[in-house]
C-alpha positions in Angstrom: -0.8 10.6 18.5 -3.8 11.6 16.6 -4.5 12.9 13.1 -5.0 16.3 14.7 -1.7 16.4 16.2 0.1 16.0 12.9 2.5 18.9 11.9 1.1 21.7 9.9 0.8 20.9 6.3 1.9 23.1 3.4 -0.7 25.4 1.8 -0.6 23.6 -1.5 -3.6 21.4 -2.4 -2.9 17.6 -2.5 -4.8 15.3 -4.7 -5.5 13.0 -1.8 -4.9 14.1 1.9 -4.8 11.1 4.4 -5.7 13.4 7.3 -9.0 14.4 5.5 -10.3 11.0 4.9 -12.9 9.3 7.1 -11.9 6.6 9.5 -12.5 3.1 7.9 -12.1 0.9 10.9 -9.9 -0.3 13.8 -6.3 -0.6 13.2 -5.3 -1.5 16.8 -4.3 -5.1 15.9 -1.7 -3.9 13.4 1.8 -4.6 14.7 5.0 -2.7 14.1 6.8 0.3 15.3 4.9 3.0 13.3 2.7 5.4 15.4 -0.9 4.4 15.7 -2.1 7.6 13.8 0.2 6.6 11.0 -1.3 3.0 10.8 -4.7 4.5 10.9 -4.3 7.1 8.2 -2.5 4.6 5.9 -5.5 2.2 6.3 -7.9 5.0 5.6 -6.0 6.0 2.5 -5.8 2.3 1.3 -9.6 1.9 1.7 -10.7 5.2 0.4 -8.3 5.4 -2.6 -7.2 1.8 -3.3 -10.5 0.0 -2.7 -13.3 2.6 -3.1 -17.0 2.0 -2.8 -18.7 -1.4 -3.1 -19.4 -0.8 -6.9 -15.8 -0.1 -7.7 -13.4 -2.5 -9.5 -11.9 -5.1 -7.2 -13.7 -4.0 -4.0 -14.3 -7.4 -2.5 -10.6 -8.3 -3.0 -9.3 -5.1 -1.8 -11.5 -5.2 1.4 -10.2 -8.9 2.1 -6.6 -7.7 2.4 -5.6 -7.3 6.1 -2.6 -5.2 7.2 -0.6 -7.0 9.8 2.5 -4.8 10.3 3.7 -1.2 9.6 7.3 -0.3 10.4 9.6 2.6 9.9 13.3 1.9 10.2 16.6 3.7 9.3 18.6 1.9 6.7 22.4 2.2 7.8 23.5 1.2 4.2 21.6 4.3 2.9 23.1 7.0 5.2 20.4 6.3 7.9 17.5 7.3 5.5 14.1 6.2 6.6 12.4 3.2 5.0 8.8 2.4 5.5 7.5 -1.3 5.3 4.0 -2.7 5.4 2.9 -6.2 5.6 -0.5 -7.3 4.4 -2.2 -10.8 4.0 -5.0 -12.1 1.9 -6.4 -15.5 1.3 -6.9 -16.6 -2.3 -10.7 -17.2 -2.9 -12.6 -18.5 -5.8 -13.5 -15.0 -7.3 -9.8 -14.3 -7.5 -9.0 -17.3 -9.7 -8.4 -17.7 -13.5 -9.8 -20.5 -15.6 -7.0 -22.8 -14.6 -7.9 -22.4 -10.9 -4.9 -20.3 -9.9 -4.6 -16.7 -8.8 -5.4 -14.4 -11.9 -2.5 -12.2 -12.8 -4.7 -9.2 -13.0 -5.8 -9.8 -9.5 -2.3 -10.0 -8.1 -1.5 -6.8 -10.1 -4.4 -5.0 -8.4 -3.3 -6.2 -4.9 0.3 -5.2 -5.6 -0.6 -1.7 -6.9 -2.6 -1.0 -3.7 -0.3 -2.7 -1.2 3.0 -1.4 -2.7 1.6 2.1 -2.5 1.1 1.9 1.3 4.7 2.3 2.4 4.9 5.6 0.5 1.8 6.9 2.4 3.4 5.9 5.6 6.7 7.5 4.8 5.0 10.7 3.7 3.1 10.9 6.9 6.3 10.5 8.9 8.2 13.1 6.7 5.2 15.4 6.4 5.3 15.0 2.7 2.3 13.7 0.7 3.1 10.1 -0.3 -0.3 9.5 -2.1 0.1 9.5 -5.9 -1.0 7.9 -9.1 0.7 4.9 -10.5 3.1 5.8 -13.3 4.5 2.4 -13.9 4.6 -1.0 -12.4 6.9 -3.9 -13.3 5.5 -7.3 -12.0 7.4 -10.6 -12.2 5.2 -13.7 -11.7 7.3 -16.5 -10.1 4.8 -19.3 -9.2 1.1 -19.9 -9.1 -1.1 -19.5 -6.1 -4.0 -21.8 -5.9 -7.3 -21.6 -4.0 -6.8 -21.2 -0.2 -3.2 -19.9 -0.4 -2.5 -17.1 2.2 -0.6 -14.5 0.4 1.8 -12.2 2.5 2.6 -9.0 0.7 5.7 -7.3 2.0 6.1 -3.8 0.5 9.0 -1.3 1.1 9.6 2.3 0.1 12.6 3.0 -2.1 12.4 6.8 -2.6 10.0 9.7 -1.9 10.4 12.8 -3.8 8.3 15.8 -4.3 6.8 14.5 -7.6 8.1 10.9 -8.2 8.2 8.0 -5.5 9.1 4.5 -5.8 8.5 1.2 -3.8 8.9 -2.6 -4.1 7.2 -5.6 -2.9 7.2 -9.4 -2.6 4.2 -11.6 -2.6 4.9 -14.8 -0.7 3.0 -17.9 0.0 2.7 -17.4 3.9 2.9 -21.1 4.7 5.7 -22.3 2.3 7.7 -19.0 2.1 7.5 -19.5 -1.8 7.6 -16.3 -3.8 4.4 -15.8 -5.9 5.3 -12.4 -7.5 7.6 -9.4 -7.1 7.3 -5.8 -8.3 8.6 -2.4 -8.5 6.1 0.5 -8.4 6.6 4.2 -9.5 4.1 6.7 -8.6 3.8 10.5 -9.2 1.9 13.4 -7.8 -0.7 14.5 -10.2 -0.7 18.2 -11.2 -3.9 19.7 -10.0 -5.4 22.3 -12.3 -8.3 24.4 -11.5 -11.5 24.0 -13.7 -12.6 27.0 -15.6 
């Protein structure tokens, strides 16, 4: 299914419309049961909004994150409500470290903010609701250090997607050992667009 075959959108103007963004690369290697067009629009949103241009904050870190899986499942324990899950990976490199030689807390917060937003974009695309918003709050717990060379696996899942407020959660794991590096809850909101006078 292509972006052009998405259901008709409401007439209200969205802050960021995933279907209106340029294509930022090939997503054919991303596994998971989400439709291909959802994987592509999610990636386009991640790059355009979360990473930005080369002179934006964290660009090199954001570009090094690779999505490996995007899934949509019904949660039986939640009356069969849909839940979106994205899985991304990134290798800890020298420019991501603090003075002690470990992954910097600010760097992992940047990664979490961007990656934990993606299941909301995915769920929004499936439900024909805009899942792109601005971060309202983020609660990060740091569990263990990640030294140079660690491959991080970021597993993010949607919690709720409302008209104005949405929530997700994630765990950042050491891919090799399974050790948890950080976990987080993220709340986002749709910004109110006002016309300029």
